[in-house]
C-alpha positions as CSV (number, residue, x, y, z in Angstrom):
1,M,27.6,2.6,-70.5
2,G,25.1,-0.2,-71.0
3,S,26.9,-2.2,-73.6
4,L,26.9,-6.0,-73.4
5,M,30.0,-7.6,-72.1
6,M,29.7,-11.2,-73.3
7,A,32.6,-12.7,-75.3
8,A,30.1,-14.1,-77.8
9,D,28.5,-10.7,-78.4
10,P,29.7,-9.2,-81.8
11,A,29.9,-5.8,-80.0
12,V,33.0,-7.0,-78.2
13,E,34.6,-9.4,-80.8
14,G,37.1,-8.7,-83.6
15,E,38.4,-5.2,-84.1
16,E,36.3,-3.6,-81.4
17,A,37.6,-6.1,-78.8
18,Q,41.2,-5.3,-79.8
19,D,40.5,-1.6,-79.4
20,M,39.4,-1.9,-75.8
21,S,42.2,0.2,-74.3
22,S,43.0,1.3,-70.7
23,D,42.1,4.9,-71.6
24,D,38.4,4.2,-71.0
25,P,37.2,2.7,-67.7
26,V,34.1,1.1,-69.3
27,K,36.1,-0.5,-72.1
28,L,38.7,-1.8,-69.7
29,T,35.9,-3.3,-67.5
30,Q,34.5,-5.0,-70.6
31,R,38.0,-6.4,-71.6
32,F,38.7,-7.6,-68.1
33,Y,35.4,-9.5,-67.9
34,I,36.0,-11.0,-71.3
35,E,39.3,-12.4,-70.0
36,V,37.7,-13.6,-66.8
37,R,34.8,-15.4,-68.6
38,E,36.9,-16.9,-71.4
39,R,39.4,-18.3,-68.9
40,A,36.6,-19.6,-66.6
41,I,38.4,-18.3,-63.5
42,R,37.3,-20.2,-60.4
43,G,38.9,-19.3,-57.1
44,L,42.2,-17.5,-57.2
45,P,43.7,-17.3,-60.7
46,R,46.3,-19.8,-61.6
47,E,49.7,-18.8,-63.0
48,E,48.9,-18.6,-66.7
49,D,45.6,-16.8,-66.1
50,W,47.1,-14.6,-63.4
51,N,49.8,-13.3,-65.7
52,V,47.1,-11.9,-68.0
53,L,44.6,-10.7,-65.3
54,K,47.4,-9.0,-63.3
55,S,48.0,-6.6,-66.2
56,F,44.5,-5.2,-65.7
57,M,45.0,-4.4,-62.0
58,T,46.5,-1.8,-59.8
59,P,49.7,-2.9,-57.9
60,E,47.7,-2.7,-54.7
61,L,45.0,-5.1,-55.8
62,A,47.6,-7.4,-57.4
63,A,49.6,-7.5,-54.1
64,T,46.4,-8.4,-52.2
65,I,45.7,-11.3,-54.6
66,E,49.3,-12.5,-54.5
67,K,49.2,-12.5,-50.7
68,A,46.0,-14.6,-50.8
69,Q,47.7,-17.0,-53.3
70,A,50.6,-17.4,-50.9
71,V,48.2,-18.2,-48.1
72,Q,46.5,-20.7,-50.4
73,A,49.8,-22.3,-51.4
74,A,50.9,-22.6,-47.7
75,T,47.8,-24.6,-46.8
76,P,48.8,-27.9,-45.2
77,A,48.3,-31.0,-47.3
78,G,44.9,-32.6,-46.7
79,D,43.3,-29.3,-45.8
80,K,41.0,-27.5,-48.2
81,P,42.8,-24.3,-49.3
82,P,40.9,-21.0,-49.1
83,W,39.6,-19.2,-52.2
84,I,39.9,-22.4,-54.3
85,E,36.3,-22.5,-55.6
86,G,33.7,-20.2,-56.9
87,D,33.7,-17.0,-59.0
88,L,36.1,-14.6,-57.4
89,F,35.0,-11.7,-59.7
90,S,31.2,-11.7,-59.0
91,S,28.8,-12.1,-56.1
92,N,27.5,-15.4,-57.4
93,F,29.5,-18.5,-56.5
94,E,28.6,-20.0,-60.0
95,G,29.6,-16.8,-61.8
96,A,27.6,-15.0,-64.5
97,D,26.3,-16.2,-67.8
98,S,25.9,-12.7,-69.0
99,Q,26.6,-9.2,-67.8
100,R,26.4,-5.7,-69.1
101,T,27.9,-2.5,-67.9
102,G,25.7,0.1,-66.2
103,A,26.3,3.5,-64.8
104,L,29.8,5.0,-64.8
105,T,30.7,7.2,-61.9
106,L,33.9,9.3,-62.0
107,E,35.4,11.0,-59.0
108,G,39.0,12.2,-59.2
109,D,41.3,9.3,-60.2
110,K,38.6,6.7,-59.4
111,A,35.8,5.3,-61.5
112,K,33.1,2.9,-60.6
113,V,31.4,0.8,-63.3
114,E,28.1,-1.0,-62.4
115,L,27.9,-4.5,-63.6
116,H,24.4,-6.0,-64.1
117,M,24.9,-9.7,-64.0
118,T,22.7,-12.8,-64.7
119,Y,23.1,-16.5,-64.1
120,T,20.7,-19.1,-65.3
121,E,20.5,-22.7,-64.2
122,G,17.6,-24.7,-65.7
123,S,14.5,-22.5,-65.3
124,H,15.9,-20.5,-62.4
125,T,17.6,-17.1,-63.2
126,V,19.4,-14.9,-60.7
127,T,20.2,-11.3,-61.4
128,W,22.3,-8.9,-59.3
129,T,24.5,-5.8,-59.5
130,D,28.2,-5.6,-58.6
131,A,30.5,-2.7,-59.3
132,L,34.1,-2.7,-60.5
133,V,36.3,0.1,-59.0
134,L,39.0,1.4,-61.2
135,K,41.9,3.8,-60.6
136,K,43.6,6.1,-63.1
137,T,47.3,5.3,-63.1
138,D,50.2,6.4,-65.3
139,A,49.6,3.3,-67.3
140,G,45.8,4.1,-67.7
141,W,42.8,2.8,-65.9
142,R,43.4,-0.3,-63.8
143,V,41.0,-2.5,-61.7
144,D,41.4,-1.4,-58.1
145,D,38.7,-3.5,-56.4
146,L,35.3,-5.1,-56.8
147,V,32.2,-4.2,-54.7
148,F,29.9,-7.1,-54.4
149,K,26.1,-6.8,-54.2
150,D,26.3,-7.0,-50.4
151,K,28.7,-4.1,-50.4
152,Q,31.7,-6.3,-49.3
153,K,34.9,-5.6,-51.3
154,L,37.0,-8.2,-53.0
155,S,40.1,-6.8,-51.3
156,D,38.6,-7.1,-47.8
157,A,37.4,-10.6,-48.5
158,L,40.9,-11.7,-49.5
159,K,42.5,-10.1,-46.5
160,A,40.1,-11.8,-44.1
161,E,41.4,-14.9,-42.3
162,P,40.3,-18.0,-44.2
């Protein structure tokens, strides 16, 4: 709780990064966001990125994202597909330059990890707090949803009509 989650941070590189298992919701959160940032995900993940990110997710969230990908793929030529731009995994369209984990809340088979995020462009800095929701599965902790700063959930946003 409270450790930095930037890929360039020595706290999450090398041996420690390899040790981030699915047995700890905070470590899984950190590993997930390392992948998201290193891959510079914008919009719905593309095939190569999706194959990696899907392994972090519950089957329910993965199915929601795959349905959104199918809607996107079925968009008529010439129309702008939904969920093609912006950072899908944070409240800020441009994403985050840095983030750190905050409070961990455990309740039954669910965990919520606060994410304190920052984005800087020029001399303007924006900060906000999102929360990653995880679920304990037979395979360990998995990402089950994301609650944005405005309390909207990623799963709901992807189910909405584009």
